[in-house]
N, C-alpha and C positions, 0 to 999 in steps of 0.2 A: 891425404890431407884432410884435416878436420873441416867440417862444414860450418860456415859462419852462422851464428845464431841471430834471430830476428832482434832480440833485445839483450843487452848486456848492461848490468848495473852492479854497483858495489853495495854489499849489505851494510857496510858501516857508514859510507859517505853519501849515498844517493838521496837521502832526505825522506825516505818512506820505508815502510815494512815490505820487503821483497816477497813476503808470503802472499801479498795481494795480487802478484802476477799469476799465481797458480789458478786463480779464478778466471783469468783472461786468456792465458796461453797454456799450451801443453808444455810439459817439462823439457821436451826436445827443442822448443822454440826460444828458450831464454837461458841465460847463464848468469852466474854471480861471481864476483871476484873484483880485484882492483882494476879500475878503468883509467887510472892515471890522472884523475881530476880531484885529488884530495883537497879538502878545505884548507889545509896548510899551504898548498900551492896556488889555489884559486879561491881566495876569500870572498870574491864577488858572488860565489854560488851559495853562500850561507843563507839558509831559509828557503832554498829552492829544491825542487825535485828534479833529478837529472839522470841521464844515462845515454847509452847509444841505442838508437832505433834504426834498424836496417843499415847499420854502418855509419850513421850520422849522429853527431853529438846533439842532444836535445835537452834544453833546460827550460823548466816551466816554473811559474810562481808558486804552485802548490802541487800536491800529489795527484789531485783529481784531474788537473790539466795534463799531467804527464801520462796518467793511466788512460785518459781519453785518446791521446795520441797513439799510445800502444794499441788500444782497441781498434783504432782506425787503420793501423798498419798491419794488424793481425790478419792472417788468411781467413777468409769467410768460410767457416765450416758449417754448412747447412745440414741439419739432421735429415737423413734419408727416410722417406716415408716407406712403409712396407710395399706399396704398389710399385714405386720407383726402384726400390732395391730388387724386387723380383724381376723387373724388366732388365735391369742392369746386369744381374747375375746370369752367367751363361747356364743354360739348362744342360744337365747331364743326359747323355743318351740312355734311354730306358730300354733295357734288354727284356724281351719277353721271357717269362719264367717257363722252364721246361714243364711238360705235362707231369704232374705228380703221379707217381705209380701208386696204385691202391695197395695199402699195407695188408699183408697176409694176416689172417686171424691169429691172434696170439694163442699159442698152445698152452693148455693148462699145465702147470708145473706139477710134477709128481710129488707126492708127499715125501718130504725129506725125513730120513730115518736118523735118529741120533747116532752119531758115530761111536760114541763111548760105549753104548750098549751093544752095538754090533761087534766091536772088538772084544768085549768081554765074553760074548757068546762064542766067538770063534776060538777062544782058548780052552 
């Protein structure tokens, strides 16, 4: 079953540009589409900003009032500070590194003979 969104508004009828919700909410927290409150059916909503917030129909005199109610209902997302994030993250077990074996001294490579000349001399 699909999870209910925090905010649902109609792009056409809600009385404001729904792109403004992107600054307040994550995309997963709001949806757009018909909400069944068209101006043809509800002429008293003309000039107002409206939509569903947390499942309840909310109508405000202007878009700033509606967006303020959306911001109030939005989950408080506090940015994590690096110190708090480090404390919250579980530490991975650190395995001691095995003793590194000393590398043997590299053997000098023998001078490579050109194969073409070696084959020619063999004939």
